[in-house]
C-alpha positions in Angstrom: 199.5 63.9 45.4 197.2 62.3 47.9 199.4 63.4 50.8 199.3 66.9 49.4 195.6 66.9 49.2 195.2 65.6 52.7 197.4 68.4 53.9 195.4 71.0 52.0 192.2 69.6 53.5 193.6 69.8 57.0 194.5 73.4 56.3 191.1 74.2 55.0 189.5 72.5 58.0 191.5 74.7 60.5 190.7 77.9 58.5 187.0 77.4 59.3 187.4 75.9 62.8 186.7 79.0 64.9 183.8 81.3 64.9 182.4 84.2 62.9 180.3 87.2 63.9 177.7 87.6 61.3 175.5 90.2 63.0 176.0 93.0 64.0 178.5 93.5 61.1 182.0 92.4 62.2 184.7 95.1 62.4 187.0 92.9 60.4 188.2 89.3 60.3 191.7 87.6 60.0 191.7 84.0 61.1 195.5 84.2 61.8 195.1 86.8 64.5 191.7 86.0 65.9 193.2 85.1 69.3 194.6 88.7 69.7 192.9 90.8 72.2 191.0 93.0 71.7 188.8 92.4 68.6 190.9 89.7 67.1 193.5 92.1 66.0 191.1 94.4 64.3 192.1 97.8 65.8 190.5 100.2 63.3 186.9 101.3 64.1 184.5 100.7 61.2 183.5 103.6 59.3 179.9 102.3 59.0 178.3 101.4 62.3 175.5 98.8 62.5 172.2 100.1 64.0 171.3 98.0 67.1 168.2 98.4 69.3 168.6 99.8 72.8 166.6 97.0 74.1 166.1 93.5 72.6 169.1 93.3 70.4 170.5 90.0 68.8 173.7 88.6 67.8 174.3 86.0 65.1 177.4 83.8 65.1 178.6 80.9 62.9 180.2 78.3 65.2 183.2 76.3 63.9 183.7 74.2 67.1 181.3 71.6 68.4 181.6 72.8 71.9 182.3 76.4 73.0 182.2 78.7 75.9 180.8 82.2 74.9 180.7 85.6 76.6 179.6 88.9 75.2 181.1 92.3 76.4 180.4 95.9 75.4 182.4 99.1 75.5 180.7 102.5 75.2 182.1 105.2 73.0 183.3 105.9 69.6 186.8 104.2 70.0 186.8 102.0 73.1 190.2 100.5 72.6 190.3 97.6 75.0 187.9 99.0 77.5 185.3 96.3 77.3 184.3 96.7 80.9 180.7 95.5 80.9 179.4 91.9 80.5 176.1 91.8 78.6 175.9 88.1 78.3 177.7 86.1 80.9 179.8 83.0 80.1 177.7 80.0 79.0 178.4 76.7 77.2 177.1 76.2 73.6 177.2 72.9 71.6 176.7 72.6 67.9 178.2 73.7 64.6 176.8 76.5 62.3 174.3 79.2 63.0 173.8 80.4 66.5 171.7 83.2 67.7 171.6 85.1 70.9 168.6 87.5 71.5 167.1 89.7 74.1 170.2 91.8 75.1 169.2 94.4 77.7 171.7 97.1 78.5 172.5 97.7 82.1 170.9 100.9 83.4 174.3 102.1 84.6 175.4 102.6 81.1 172.7 105.2 80.4 172.4 104.2 76.9 170.6 106.7 74.6 169.6 107.0 71.0 172.5 107.6 68.7 175.2 106.5 71.3 178.1 104.7 69.8 179.5 101.4 71.2 181.5 98.3 70.3 180.4 94.8 71.0 183.0 92.1 71.7 182.1 88.3 71.5 184.6 86.1 73.2 185.0 82.2 72.8 187.5 79.7 74.2 188.0 78.0 70.8 191.8 78.5 70.9 193.9 76.2 73.2 196.2 79.2 74.0 193.3 81.6 75.0 190.4 83.5 73.8 189.2 84.2 70.3 187.7 87.7 69.7 185.4 89.3 67.2 184.1 92.9 67.5 181.2 94.9 65.9 180.9 98.6 66.0 177.3 99.7 66.6 175.1 102.7 67.1 172.1 102.5 69.4 168.7 103.2 67.9 165.3 103.6 69.4 163.5 102.9 66.2 165.6 100.2 64.5 163.7 96.9 64.1 165.6 93.6 63.8 164.8 90.8 61.5 165.1 87.2 62.7 168.0 85.0 63.2 168.2 81.1 63.6 170.0 78.3 65.3 171.3 75.3 63.5 169.7 71.9 64.0 171.0 70.5 67.3 172.3 73.7 68.7 172.0 73.8 72.5 173.1 75.8 75.5 173.9 75.1 79.1 175.7 76.5 82.1 179.4 77.4 81.5 182.0 74.6 81.9 184.6 77.0 83.1 185.0 79.5 85.9 185.1 83.1 84.8 185.3 84.4 81.4 186.2 82.3 78.3 189.7 83.9 78.0 190.3 84.5 81.7 190.3 88.3 81.4 188.9 90.3 84.3 185.6 92.1 83.8 182.8 93.1 86.0 179.5 91.3 85.6 176.1 92.1 87.2 174.6 88.6 86.6 171.5 87.5 88.7 172.4 85.1 91.5 169.6 82.7 90.6 170.8 79.4 89.5 169.7 76.9 86.8 171.0 73.4 85.7 168.7 73.3 82.6 169.8 72.4 79.2 167.7 73.4 76.1 168.0 72.3 72.5 166.6 73.8 69.3 166.1 72.1 66.1 166.8 74.6 63.2 164.3 77.0 64.4 164.1 80.6 63.4 164.0 83.0 66.4 162.5 86.4 66.5 165.1 89.1 67.5 162.3 90.7 69.5 161.4 87.7 71.7 160.6 88.9 75.3 160.9 87.2 78.6 164.4 87.5 79.7 164.0 91.1 80.7 161.1 90.2 83.0 163.4 87.8 85.0 161.3 84.7 84.1 163.7 83.2 81.6 166.9 83.8 79.6 166.6 83.4 75.8 169.3 82.6 73.4 168.0 82.6 69.8 164.6 81.3 70.9 166.1 78.8 73.3 164.2 79.4 76.6 166.1 78.4 79.6 164.3 78.4 82.9 165.9 80.6 85.6 168.9 82.9 85.4 172.5 82.2 85.8 175.3 81.8 83.2 172.6 82.3 80.6 171.1 85.4 82.2 170.7 88.7 80.6 172.6 91.3 82.5 169.9 93.8 83.8 
């Protein structure tokens, strides 16, 4: 009985060991195929898209690994398939379990984003030993939508990526600033406004209210 309980506990731990996309609303979630590109095996576009601001959007995650490399990509269109060709948050390193918030997403001007345009966001982490883990959210850009706030768990921190390239090793094009930083910042259970400013001005990159001097792996892609 004791060994059976231990086995069940181990299974339960593994079942919550990756990451979840809380906002925008995830397209779908199946832990068993989360390592399937694209979108963690969720190929059907959501019938209800989440409104997302053209400028200053945020993404909320629940982290199940204590150390993770994260990258965020976007594909423009109503059904992008696997065409996630634009990096909107370059690979960075995140430490800490639980709530994690990224803010101040600015769309590259080359995408010509307009009100009512459909898109799909893909968040990639390296939480699987055999490759990346993927979650997607289908969104519609809005000029008038106002975000609430999101928060970081106590002890959550970010720093430069610990690997070269993207978390899963896929090939994408990034327009990240060439400025460098070696800073590490930590938050203590703070709530961050999803409308924080600063990153877009080039003075800092903000991830859930964690301000990091300079731009590099943490930079917002302008």
